[in-house]
Each structure stands twice: as C-alpha cells, then as structure tokens.
C-alpha positions as CSV (number, residue, x, y, z in Angstrom):
1,M,11.3,-2.2,9.4
2,Y,10.5,-5.9,8.8
3,R,11.5,-6.8,12.3
4,Y,9.2,-4.1,13.7
5,I,6.3,-5.5,11.6
6,H,7.0,-9.0,12.8
7,V,6.9,-7.9,16.4
8,F,4.1,-5.4,16.4
9,G,2.2,-6.4,13.2
10,N,-0.8,-7.8,15.1
11,E,-1.4,-4.6,16.9
12,I,-1.2,-2.1,14.0
13,S,-4.7,-1.2,12.8
14,V,-3.8,2.3,11.3
15,L,-0.8,2.6,9.0
16,R,0.5,5.9,7.5
17,L,3.0,4.8,4.9
18,I,5.3,7.2,3.1
19,I,5.8,6.0,-0.5
20,L,9.5,6.1,-1.2
21,D,11.2,6.9,-4.6
22,K,11.5,3.5,-6.2
23,K,14.7,4.6,-8.0
24,N,16.5,4.3,-4.6
25,L,15.1,0.8,-3.9
26,K,16.3,-2.4,-5.5
27,S,13.0,-4.1,-4.8
28,N,10.8,-1.4,-6.5
29,F,7.5,-1.3,-4.7
30,Y,7.7,-4.9,-3.3
31,Y,7.7,-3.5,0.3
32,L,4.0,-2.4,-0.2
33,M,2.9,-6.0,-0.7
34,V,5.0,-7.3,2.2
35,I,3.8,-4.6,4.7
36,I,0.1,-4.8,3.7
37,G,0.1,-8.6,3.6
38,R,1.6,-9.0,7.0
39,L,-0.6,-6.7,9.1
40,P,-3.6,-8.8,10.1
41,S,-5.3,-6.0,12.1
42,L,-4.8,-3.3,9.4
43,S,-8.1,-1.5,8.8
44,I,-7.0,2.0,7.8
45,L,-4.2,2.7,5.3
46,K,-2.9,6.1,4.5
47,L,-0.4,6.5,1.6
48,H,1.6,9.7,1.4
49,Q,4.4,11.0,-0.8
50,A,7.8,11.7,0.8
51,K,8.5,15.4,1.2
52,T,11.7,15.1,-0.7
53,A,10.1,13.3,-3.7
54,H,9.3,15.0,-6.9
55,L,5.8,15.3,-8.2
56,D,6.5,12.8,-11.0
57,D,7.5,10.1,-8.5
58,V,4.2,8.3,-8.1
59,I,3.0,4.8,-7.8
60,D,3.3,3.4,-11.3
61,K,1.9,0.2,-12.9
62,G,4.4,-2.0,-11.0
63,G,3.5,-0.3,-7.7
64,Y,-0.2,-1.0,-8.2
65,K,0.6,-4.6,-9.0
66,F,2.2,-5.0,-5.6
67,L,-0.7,-3.3,-4.0
68,V,-3.1,-5.7,-5.7
69,K,-1.1,-8.7,-4.4
70,G,-0.9,-7.2,-0.9
71,F,-4.7,-6.7,-0.8
72,K,-5.2,-10.1,-2.3
73,F,-3.3,-11.6,0.7
74,M,-5.6,-9.5,3.0
75,S,-8.8,-10.8,1.3
76,E,-7.5,-14.4,1.5
77,A,-7.1,-13.9,5.2
78,K,-10.7,-12.6,5.4
79,K,-9.5,-9.1,6.2
80,S,-10.6,-5.8,4.7
81,L,-9.8,-2.2,4.9
82,I,-12.4,0.2,6.1
83,K,-10.6,3.3,4.9
84,I,-7.8,4.1,2.4
85,Q,-6.4,7.5,1.9
86,M,-3.9,8.5,-0.8
87,S,-2.2,11.8,-1.4
88,H,-3.5,13.4,-4.6
89,N,0.0,13.5,-6.1
90,L,0.5,9.7,-5.8
91,H,-2.2,8.8,-8.2
92,G,-0.5,9.4,-11.5
93,T,-1.8,8.1,-14.8
94,A,-1.8,4.5,-13.7
95,R,-4.5,5.2,-11.2
96,E,-7.3,5.1,-13.8
97,E,-6.5,1.5,-14.7
98,Y,-5.1,-0.1,-11.6
99,L,-6.8,1.5,-8.5
100,Y,-10.1,-0.4,-9.0
101,P,-8.4,-3.9,-9.1
102,C,-6.6,-3.0,-5.9
103,L,-9.8,-2.1,-4.1
104,K,-12.5,-4.4,-5.6
105,N,-12.0,-7.1,-3.0
106,M,-12.2,-4.7,0.0
107,T,-15.8,-5.3,0.9
108,D,-15.8,-3.0,3.9
109,L,-14.6,0.2,2.1
C-alpha cells in the first residue's frame, strides 16, 4: 500500500479508507497518519469500518492521536479537507474528546 501511495499519492483527491482492527496490526493506527500525511491532493476522506469487524472495534484514543498528527501534517503543507465522512459505528466514546482536535485546523470543512 505504501508503494501505491508513493506512486499515485499526488493524484488521489478522494480516499475511502477502511479502518482495520488494530489488534491485527503491530503499528496500531499509525497507518492513518502516514496515509493522510502523504496525500497532498486529498480533499475528501471517508472512513468506514471493515465488514468483518465487531461493533466495539472503533477508533480509540490512540487512533485519534494519529489522525491529529496526520491532519497536522496536512495543515503544515497548507492543505485542508473539504469533506470528511465517518461511519457511525467508528465514533466510539473517544469521539467526544478527540474529534474536534482532529478537525479544528481544517479550515475548508
């Protein structure tokens, strides 16, 4: 996937990303920061839950921290999303506290 992003990253403006169960990943939600931070043309982000995931497998506090870092890289590069969409079952309880810090620098939302 990283090679694909390296080759086509400049052309991707809409990204539909399936959130994987972090228990199966050694890097937790690190991939969110890397993907978001390396797509300079990204303007629309859609986050969805994998069909095989359980309802309690959501973006947790650590996941939102990686989202914040990815969006920080976007804002430092003078880029902003115009739209973000999240599946309702991804929010979890961490959403209340961490969603705003993720999006506060996105001036075009």
